[in-house]
C-alpha angles and dihedrals in degrees: 000000000000124000090208113120098198124095111265101182128067123252112255093234088064091056092047096046117109094235137028089229088079090065111092100165113088093225091049092049092049095050092043092050090049092049090050094046093050093042089236122175098260093193091055092048091049089051090052090051091054089057127090120320097192109143122217113251122234088249092052091050090049089057094058105120103179128086111281130191113196108199118184133164115242091236095043109131093176107056101050127218115342092193092051090052090044090055089058100046110070114237095001122147126221122216115193113202108206120232095356130124128209094279099045101040098087094054093051121110091231089058094047093047092045094050093047090049091048092049095043090059089057101044 
């Protein structure tokens, strides 16, 4: 859904490397640092990255017919525009998370409160 032409996901060798020092690309370093900080299974993440990279088309997104919350940090340079995606998915809701990047958005109180509110209206 993004018009960005640069790579936004880390290379799987960076996740599999024994040390973050081997990562020279800024995106790779960011994802690797996040994986290390959250004690994620780097081998599993690398396997996911080797999977399909097919992007959803605008038409496919427009056919989504379930409740969708699009939560993006205001300083996120990975995810793209939440409002642009929200304009495509019928009935979706956008949650802007102030002053958070891609890695820190999910842990933010605004995110947690927004998700709980979104889910409570569907329960």
